N, C-alpha and C positions, 0 to 999 in steps of 0.2 A: 504495500499499501504506500499510499503518498508521504513523505515527510517534510519537515521543514525545508528541505535543501532539495529534495527530487520529486521529480511527481510518479514513482514507482515504476511499476511493469505490468507487461499481462503476457502471457507465454499462450499461443493459440499453434493447435496440430492441423495443419490445413489436410482436408478431406475430398476438396473436389477442386478442380480451378475451372473458371469459366472463361476468362479470357487471361491472357499473360504476355508480353514481350518476350519472346525466346525462351528460352527453360529457365527463367529466375526463379521462380514459385514451383514446385512440385508437391504431387500427392504425398503425404506422409513427413511431409517436412515441418519442423517447430519453427513459426517468426516470435519475434519479444519485442513488443510494443513500447517505446519509453515512457510510457503512461498507464497507469492504472485503472482498469476498467472494469466495477463489479459484474458479475456475473455467475453463470450457474457451469458448470465444467460438463454438464451432459447436453445441454444447448447446440445448438451451433448460430454460428454468424455470416454474416458475409464481409469479406475485407475488401477494401477499394480503394486506390490511390492514382496517382500520376507517376511516380518514379519509384525507386530505392528508397528514399530517404520516405521509412515509416511514420516519421514526425509530421511527414505533409498529408498522408492517408485519414480518413475519412473515419470517425467512430464506429468502433463495429457494431453492426445493425442484427441482433436477434433474427433469425429466420427459421421459417419452417420448411420444409423440403419440397413442397408445392413452390411455395416462394422462390426456393434456389433454381429448381428446376424452371419457372418464368424466368427470371433473372440470364440466368447461365445460356442460357439458349437467343438471349434478347439480341435481332440484328443489329449491325452497329448504323451509325449515325447517318443519313443521308443528305447531300446539297442540292444532286439533281430533284427538280421535281416529280419526274415518272419515278425514279428510285425512291423517293419519300414514300408517295402513293403504294407503291409495291409493300415497304417496309411498315406502313400502317396496319397491312393486313394480318400481320404476328400477333396485337395487341386484341383484334376482334373478342377472341373468343372469352377474354377475360374480364370484359365489364363489369360485371356484377360476381367475380369469384368469391368464394369463401372466405382466402385469406385477403384481410384488408388491405393490406400493404399492394397484392397485385392487381385487386380492381381498383385502388388509386391510383396506382401509377399507368397503369392502362389508360385509364379515363385519362390523366394527363398529358399523355400523347398526345392524346387526340386533341383535347381543349388548347394545347400549343401548335397544332398542325395549323397552316391555311387552309381558309375555306376550298379556294382551289386544288389542293389537293386531295380533299377529301372527298370531293363530286364525282371524280372516276370512280369511286367504290360504291356509288347508291345501289349498283344491282347486284351487291355482295355482302352490304348492312344485312342486318338479323332483323327483317321489318317485324319479326309477328312477337319476336321479343322486347326490342324497342318500346311497341306500342302496350306493353305486358309493365316493362320498368315507368314509363309515364302515366301511367294511373295507379301505379302501385305507392299504398303511405307510405312504404319501407324503403323507398329509395330517395339518398339524399337529398334535398334540395338546390345543393350545387350544381346536380348534374341534370336536373328539371329541362333548364333551358338548351342544355345540349341535344338531349333526348326528343323535346319537341319538334329542334330543327330536323333533325337526324329523322324522324316520323315523316316530316313534308317531302323529305328530300330521297329516301326509299318507298316512302307511301303509294297508296293505290286509292282514287277518289272515293271507294268505301270506306276508308280508316278517316274522312275529315269531319263525319260527327264527333269522334272521339274527342280528337283536339280542341273541337268547337264546344265540347262540354264540358273540358277543361278550361275553356277560356270565358264563358260567359257565367258558371257556379262556382264562386268566389268562397275560397274555404281560410283566408285568412285576409288582412289587412292589407299587408306588402306582400306581395309573391316575387320569390328570387326566383328570375330564367323566364318568367312568363313572355317575356317578349320574343325568346327563342320559339316556345310556342307557338305563338303568334304568326311569326314569322315561317315556319311549318304549314299552318294553316293557309295562309297565303299560296305558300309553292303549290297545296295541295286542290285549291279551291281557285287562285286565280282574282280575275276581280269580281267574283262574286263573293269570294271570302273577303275580301278586302270590303266590298259594303255591308257586310256583316261585323267588321268592327267597329265602320266608322259609327254605323248605329246603336251601336250598343256601348262604344267606348270613346265616343267623339261626339257625336251630338247629344246624347242622354247624358245626366248625372245622376244617375241611378241603378243598381246591380241588384242581383238576387244572389244571395246566398247559399250554402249547402241545406239549408233548413227551409228552402222555399221563401225567406224572408227579405221583401225589399228593402233595400239599405242603400245608404250615400254611396255613390261610385269614387272608391280612393283615387287620388290624384296619380298616384303610383301606375295604375292602370293605363287610363291616358297616354301618359308619359311612355310606357312601355309600346302604344303602339307606334310613336314617333320612334323608338328606336327601332320597331319593325319594318318603319317604313326607310329607315335609314338603311339597315340591313339590305332591304331590295335594291335601294339605287345603288349600293355600291355593289352587291355581287350578285344579284341576278337579276340585271337592266333588260334581260329580254323577256321574263314571267311576268312583270306590268310594266307597263310604258311611262315613261319619266314625266310626262305630261297627265299622266292620274295619278302619281303619286302626288307630282305639285296639288293638281287637286282638292287632294285628302287633307293636305297639309293647309292647305287654304282654311278649311272648317275648323282650326282651331286658331285662327287670327282674331277670333272673338273671344278666347277665353283670356282674362286678364290675367291670371297664372302662368300661362303659358307663352303669350305673345312673345317674350322676348327671344326665346328659344325657337319661336316657327321663324320668326323675321332673319334672325340667322342663320338658319336649316335653308330657307329661300334664296339669301343670299350666297349662300356655298351652291346651290342648283342652279344660279343664276336666273331666276325666277323675277325677271323684270314686269309682268305683268299685273303684279300687287303695287306699283308703285304709288298709283294715285290713291288707293286705297289706303296706305301709309303714310300718307303726308295729310292725309284727312284725321287719321286717327291719331297723328301727332296732337291737333288742337283741341281732340275729344278728351275732356276733362275725366269719364269713367279710364282713360289709359295715361293718364296724366303720372306717369311712375317713370323716375327715371332710367330705371334699366330699360324699360320699353321706349324711351325716346332716342336711351344713346344706340338701344338696336336699330334703330329708324335710321339714326343719323348713318350710322354704318354701312347698311344698307345702300343708303344712297351714294354715301362715297364709293363704296366698289361698283355700284351701277354706274356713275359719272367715270369712274377708268376703264369700262369696257372698251372694248374693240369690234371693228368688225371683221369681217377675212381678211386675208393677205390680198393684196391687190399683184398682179404679174410683175412689177417694177419694185414689191416689197412693202410697200405702205401699207397703212391701214387706216381706212376710216373710222371717224366717231357716230355712231349711231345714234340717231336722234332721242332715243330712251335714253340715252349717255348725257347726252346735251341738255336736255329738260333734267335729270337729276341735279345737274350742274348747278341748274337754274333755283330748283327748289333748296339745294343747300345752301346757298347765297340769302335766301329769304330768313332759313330758319338761325342760321349765324344770327344776321340782324335782329332776330326778336328774342333769340335765346341765348348768347355767347356762351353764357355759363354751358351751360349742356352740351353745346358745339364743342368747347374745348376740350371736356371731361370722354367726348367719345372719339375726341382725333389721338388724345393721347395715350388711351388703352386701345385703339385701334391694332390688330394685329393683323400684318400684313402677308 
């Protein structure tokens, strides 16, 4: 054990080797860590490190036989997208493994993977199991969003009611990952599914709990729809047209608690069709909130800087909507110089 002048030591006998450089470590070999670790001599541990200096290694981690079999056969990291997709196949059978370490690690591999790397696996995802995990109360809430999205990716049209019920019936005030279920639902139902979300979560302010009781719709539910719209815009632009997604976002402009976020998204999406509406909103006392007014100013600044397509000679004309936004900014700066200065100060370019 450790003393005042040493860190103690711990001896391990190697019973199996998963990966090693050359023949540095072999079965039967005893290695001595220059640190004391309390443990059971009848248990097995994973030893992992970057080089021959045991001082640099991770702390030994107790492991089951199933956990070791999973780790020892794990494919090496890949950088090529096609190889990354192929590598993910290894982790598919382990999502809800009895060994929690295995289940968590396999899930983490998918959670960290780019969506574009997962999409090619849609026909190989365990569809029926994904649906079962999605509705199972024992499934960790941190996985619900992922399973909802995967259900949309690999599912069939007849699976949509399962996701719809999960979305429409609230079992908590805040539901972690419900935006992933919403995105999966849109993947399955397309514009029809988007309409359901609009009516239930954007236009309405009430919801139904698991007992069938009508309750106030939590802010988080509407915000989750916004997140689902952002996902579709970025990762599935061919499923729902961008003009249709903009129309959905327009619905929330009248929601005081969301308006600044909506305006910011519309600015990123270069939706200049609401310019007049936002200018009118600026003078509306219902929306006389600094965050909303700053968002409107930033929207107009971004709009005024937009350029038309490049001409043959390399020049770009300034569109009429951009010229109009510049004029609107002059008016706002004159009547509200403080808010204008604040908005410019924190403008992210």
